C-alpha positions as CSV (number, residue, x, y, z in Angstrom):
1,M,-29.2,50.6,38.5
2,R,-29.4,47.3,40.0
3,G,-27.6,44.4,38.5
4,E,-31.0,42.3,37.8
5,V,-32.1,41.1,34.5
6,V,-35.8,41.5,33.8
7,D,-38.0,41.2,30.7
8,I,-39.8,43.9,29.4
9,D,-43.1,43.3,31.6
10,G,-41.1,43.9,34.5
11,K,-41.1,40.4,35.6
12,R,-38.0,38.9,37.1
13,R,-36.3,36.1,34.6
14,N,-35.2,32.8,35.9
15,A,-31.4,32.4,37.2
16,P,-29.1,30.9,34.5
17,V,-29.4,27.1,34.0
18,P,-26.4,25.1,35.5
19,M,-24.1,23.4,32.9
20,S,-25.1,20.1,34.7
21,D,-28.5,20.4,33.3
22,F,-27.2,20.5,29.9
23,W,-25.3,17.3,30.5
24,F,-28.3,15.7,32.0
25,A,-30.1,16.7,28.8
26,Q,-27.3,15.0,26.7
27,L,-27.6,11.8,29.1
28,D,-31.6,11.9,28.6
29,V,-31.0,12.3,24.7
30,R,-28.5,9.1,24.8
31,L,-30.6,7.2,27.3
32,G,-33.7,7.6,24.8
33,R,-31.7,6.6,21.9
34,I,-30.7,3.4,23.6
35,E,-34.0,2.8,24.6
36,Y,-35.3,3.2,21.2
37,V,-32.8,0.7,19.7
38,V,-33.5,-1.6,22.6
39,A,-37.3,-1.5,21.6
40,R,-36.5,-1.9,18.1
41,L,-34.6,-5.0,18.7
42,E,-37.3,-6.5,21.1
43,K,-39.7,-6.1,18.2
44,Q,-37.4,-7.8,15.8
45,I,-36.8,-10.8,18.1
46,W,-40.6,-11.4,18.7
47,L,-41.0,-11.2,14.9
48,V,-38.4,-14.0,14.4
49,V,-40.0,-15.9,17.2
50,C,-43.3,-15.9,15.7
51,I,-42.0,-16.4,12.0
52,V,-40.0,-19.7,13.6
53,M,-43.5,-20.9,15.3
54,A,-45.5,-20.3,12.3
55,L,-43.1,-22.4,10.1
56,L,-42.9,-25.1,13.1
57,A,-47.0,-25.2,12.9
58,L,-46.8,-25.7,9.1
59,H,-44.1,-28.5,9.5
60,L,-46.4,-30.3,12.3
61,V,-49.5,-29.8,9.9
62,R,-47.4,-31.3,6.9
63,V,-46.2,-34.2,9.0
64,V,-49.7,-34.7,10.4
65,A,-51.4,-34.5,7.0
66,G,-48.9,-37.3,5.9
């Protein structure tokens, strides 16, 4: 008997995944979370900027209107 692992279909399985792939997967997950937080922060900053600009525009209209 040979020391190869095969599927039921007789096809050869891929070699086992090296442990470094697990580390890279964890790194990808953490980087994905960081990207999500940065994207959410960017949306909040744009929201604040838009609100400030709207308040400034309302103030200018009130000043011009008298």
